[in-house]
C-alpha positions as CSV (number, residue, x, y, z in Angstrom):
1,X,-50.2,38.3,51.3
2,X,-46.9,38.4,52.7
3,X,-43.7,36.5,52.7
4,X,-41.6,33.6,52.7
5,X,-38.3,35.0,53.7
6,X,-34.7,34.1,54.5
7,X,-34.3,32.4,57.8
8,X,-31.8,29.5,57.1
9,X,-28.0,30.5,57.1
10,X,-25.9,29.5,54.2
11,X,-23.6,26.7,55.4
12,X,-19.8,27.0,55.4
13,X,-19.7,23.7,53.2
14,X,-21.8,25.2,50.5
15,X,-20.7,27.8,47.8
16,X,-22.6,31.2,48.1
17,X,-24.7,31.6,45.1
18,X,-24.4,34.8,43.1
19,X,-27.5,36.7,42.6
20,X,-28.3,39.8,40.5
21,X,-31.1,42.1,42.1
22,X,-33.2,44.3,39.8
23,X,-35.8,46.8,40.6
24,X,-39.0,47.0,38.8
25,X,-38.1,44.2,36.4
26,X,-39.8,44.4,32.9
27,X,-42.5,41.9,32.1
28,X,-40.5,40.8,29.0
29,X,-37.6,40.1,31.4
30,X,-39.5,38.1,33.7
31,X,-41.1,36.1,30.9
32,X,-37.5,35.0,30.0
33,X,-37.0,33.3,33.3
34,X,-37.7,30.0,35.1
35,X,-39.1,30.1,38.5
36,X,-37.1,28.3,41.1
37,X,-39.1,25.3,42.3
38,X,-39.0,26.5,45.8
39,X,-41.0,29.6,45.1
40,X,-44.1,27.8,46.0
41,X,-45.5,29.8,49.0
42,X,-48.5,31.3,47.3
43,X,-49.1,29.2,44.2
44,X,-47.1,26.9,41.9
45,X,-43.9,28.4,40.7
46,X,-44.9,28.8,37.0
47,X,-48.2,30.3,38.0
48,X,-46.6,32.7,40.4
49,X,-44.2,33.9,37.7
50,X,-47.0,34.5,35.4
51,X,-48.8,36.6,38.1
52,X,-45.5,38.5,38.6
53,X,-45.3,39.3,35.0
54,X,-48.9,40.6,35.1
55,X,-48.1,42.9,38.1
56,X,-44.8,44.2,36.4
57,X,-47.1,45.3,33.4
58,X,-49.4,47.3,35.7
59,X,-49.0,51.1,35.7
60,X,-48.2,51.3,39.4
61,X,-46.8,47.7,39.5
62,X,-43.2,46.8,40.4
63,X,-41.6,43.6,40.7
64,X,-38.1,43.6,42.3
65,X,-36.3,40.4,41.1
66,X,-33.5,38.2,42.3
67,X,-32.0,36.2,39.5
68,X,-29.4,33.4,39.9
69,X,-25.9,33.3,38.5
70,X,-27.0,31.8,35.3
71,X,-29.3,34.7,34.6
72,X,-32.3,32.5,33.8
73,X,-33.7,31.4,37.2
74,X,-35.9,33.7,39.4
75,X,-34.8,32.9,42.9
76,X,-36.6,35.7,44.8
77,X,-38.9,38.7,44.4
78,X,-40.8,41.5,46.1
79,X,-44.1,42.6,44.5
80,X,-45.7,46.0,44.8
81,X,-49.1,46.8,43.4
82,X,-52.4,48.5,43.8
83,X,-54.7,46.7,46.2
84,X,-57.1,44.3,44.9
85,X,-60.7,45.4,44.3
86,X,-62.0,42.4,46.0
87,X,-60.2,43.3,49.3
88,X,-61.4,46.1,51.7
89,X,-58.2,48.0,51.0
90,X,-59.3,48.1,47.3
91,X,-61.8,50.6,48.4
92,X,-59.1,53.3,48.3
93,X,-60.7,56.4,47.1
94,X,-57.3,58.1,46.6
95,X,-56.3,55.6,44.0
96,X,-52.7,56.0,45.3
97,X,-52.3,53.3,47.9
98,X,-49.7,50.6,47.3
99,X,-49.7,47.1,48.6
100,X,-46.5,45.1,49.1
101,X,-48.3,41.9,48.1
102,X,-45.5,39.3,48.5
103,X,-41.8,38.7,49.2
104,X,-40.4,35.3,48.6
105,X,-36.9,33.8,48.4
106,X,-36.2,30.2,47.5
107,X,-35.0,28.1,50.4
108,X,-31.5,27.5,48.9
109,X,-30.9,31.3,48.6
110,X,-31.8,32.3,52.2
111,X,-29.4,33.6,54.6
112,X,-28.1,36.1,52.0
113,X,-30.3,39.1,53.0
114,X,-32.0,38.8,49.6
115,X,-35.3,39.8,51.1
116,X,-33.8,43.1,52.5
117,X,-32.0,43.7,49.3
118,X,-35.3,43.2,47.4
119,X,-37.3,45.5,49.5
120,X,-34.6,48.1,49.2
121,X,-34.6,47.8,45.4
122,X,-38.3,48.0,45.1
123,X,-38.4,51.3,47.3
124,X,-35.4,52.8,45.6
125,X,-35.2,56.1,43.9
126,X,-38.0,57.4,46.1
127,X,-40.3,55.4,44.0
128,X,-43.1,55.3,46.6
129,X,-42.1,58.1,48.7
130,X,-45.3,60.0,47.7
131,X,-47.8,57.4,49.0
132,X,-48.5,54.9,51.6
133,X,-47.2,51.3,51.2
134,X,-48.8,48.6,53.3
135,X,-48.4,44.9,53.8
136,X,-50.7,42.4,55.4
137,X,-49.0,39.5,57.1
138,X,-51.1,36.4,57.5
139,X,-50.1,33.3,59.5
140,X,-51.4,31.0,56.8
141,X,-48.7,32.2,54.4
142,X,-45.7,31.6,56.9
143,X,-43.2,29.1,55.8
144,X,-43.1,27.4,59.4
145,X,-41.8,24.1,58.1
146,X,-38.7,25.4,56.4
147,X,-38.0,28.1,58.9
148,X,-38.5,26.0,61.9
149,X,-40.1,28.9,63.6
150,X,-43.5,29.1,65.4
151,X,-46.2,31.5,64.2
152,X,-45.3,34.4,66.7
153,X,-41.6,33.9,66.1
154,X,-42.1,34.2,62.4
155,X,-44.2,37.2,62.7
156,X,-41.5,38.8,64.8
157,X,-39.0,37.9,62.0
158,X,-41.0,39.5,59.5
159,X,-41.6,42.7,61.6
160,X,-37.7,43.0,61.8
161,X,-37.5,42.5,58.1
162,X,-40.1,45.0,57.1
163,X,-38.7,47.5,59.7
164,X,-35.4,47.5,57.9
165,X,-37.2,49.0,55.0
166,X,-38.9,51.7,57.0
167,X,-42.3,49.9,57.8
168,X,-43.9,50.0,61.2
169,X,-46.6,47.8,62.7
170,X,-50.0,49.5,63.2
171,X,-53.3,48.2,64.7
172,X,-56.3,47.9,62.4
173,X,-59.9,47.1,62.4
174,X,-59.5,44.6,59.6
175,X,-61.1,41.5,60.9
176,X,-58.8,39.1,59.2
177,X,-55.7,40.7,60.6
178,X,-57.3,40.9,64.0
179,X,-58.4,37.1,63.9
180,X,-55.0,36.0,65.2
181,X,-52.0,37.4,67.1
182,X,-49.6,36.2,64.4
183,X,-51.1,38.4,61.8
184,X,-50.0,42.0,61.4
185,X,-50.4,45.1,59.4
186,X,-47.1,46.7,58.3
187,X,-47.1,50.2,57.0
188,X,-44.5,52.7,55.3
189,X,-45.9,56.3,55.1
190,X,-43.7,58.0,52.4
191,X,-41.9,61.0,53.4
192,X,-43.5,63.1,50.6
193,X,-47.0,61.6,51.0
194,X,-49.9,63.9,50.5
195,X,-51.9,64.3,53.9
196,X,-55.1,63.3,51.9
197,X,-53.6,60.0,50.9
198,X,-52.5,59.4,54.5
199,X,-56.1,60.3,55.7
200,X,-57.5,57.8,53.2
201,X,-55.2,55.1,54.4
202,X,-56.3,55.8,58.0
203,X,-59.9,55.7,57.0
204,X,-59.4,52.2,55.6
205,X,-57.2,51.0,58.4
206,X,-59.7,52.0,61.1
207,X,-62.8,51.0,59.2
208,X,-62.1,47.9,57.2
209,X,-64.5,45.8,59.4
210,X,-67.5,47.7,58.1
211,X,-69.6,47.0,55.0
212,X,-68.6,49.1,51.9
């Protein structure tokens, strides 16, 4: 998964909404919120909020949240979790790799650098400095209609966004990522990551097209 990010500026005519950012939001807090109706890039908003609550309850899960001024509406999030077992990356033998599964910001709140702030919150306090965090960017998740960008332009926008949080683009043999030039693998190798964890990530990065 990847991101529906901020791409539209806030106009001078509209008041700038006030947003509270929280790192690793508790499942109980997420359950108190309503999802903004524009948080629909991956699944219906209510279903996405339920999925985020589940991620927040996982041992390695972390959901950075952006909550509107009324403190009851989720307007953005960044979700970190273990790779899914049904994906090639889920064959991680170290048990330590983390996937940045999704970042999304409601359209009316874009242009406020919320995506950057959410990534920063999720990575704060050295939370994932001892491992490798990766994100798979797929063009079919890109919010092209709202952003008015083409597929490659959207990919470049995401590369800049993830780059602001210390991610770099790396090549991979993953056939899904390699299927189109607008797809990309973004990677952040933690400064304290054990070489064995990095080596396991490299094994997956360069062998994900093989049968397991």
